[in-house]
N, C-alpha and C positions, 0 to 999 in steps of 0.2 A: 617520403610519406609512408608511414607504416599503418597497417590495419590490424586491429585487435578486437577480440570479442569483449562483451560487457564483463563476463566472468574473469577474463584475463586482466581487464582494465582495473577491476576491483582489487585484484591481488597485487598489481604493480603500479598503483596510481602515482606514487611519488616519482617513479622513473618516467612515467608518461608526461608528468608536469615538467620535468627537466627537459625532455625532448621538445616539448612545445615551446618552452622558454628559449631554447636554442634555435628556434625558427622552423622546426619540423611541424608538419600537419599530421596529427594522429587521428585516423578514422576509427571510430568505435562502432562495431556492428552488433546487431541484435537479430538472432535467428538467421545469420548469414547475410543480412542486408544492412547497408550503411544507415546508422541512426543518428550519429553526432560526429562532430569533428572538434578536437581539442587543439587550440591555436594559441600563439603568444598574445600578450596584451597589445602589442604593436599591431599585429595582424587584425585583431578584433576592432581596434580603434580605426584602422584604415577602412575596414568594411563598413563601420558605422558612418564614417564621413562620406563614403561613396553612396550609401543608401539615402543620406540626407540631402544630396545634391538635387536642386530642382531640375526637373526634366521638362522640356517643352511638350505640349500636347501635339497630337498628330497634325492638327490644322496648322499650328505654328511651324512645325517641321516642313510641311509642304510649301508654306509661304517663303521659306528660305531657298527654294529651288532657283538657281541662277538662270537668267535668260527670259524669265517670265513665260507663262503659257496662257493663251487666251482660249477659254472654253466657251462654247455656245450651246445653249439648250436646244434640243431637237424640238421644233414646234409642232411636229406631227401628232395627231391624236393617238392615244393609246389604244391598243386592240381590245375588243370586247372579250370577256371571259365568262363562260358558263359555270356557275357555282351550284 
């Protein structure tokens, strides 16, 4: 994985595209901080597929817990609060 500034990327863009096509991740920085990553088409398509996968919500995730858990509500009265 190489890291290069925007100015350097402009000057050698064709070479960076070749690196990305060969499977390298090229990080492009702006003012010393990562701003973008140049990747191959295959890597971009894999990322798109991963982002489109449906993910269960937290409640569904908890329901998959093996062994089952029985929770009871505490019937005691809540404490008084001065506002």
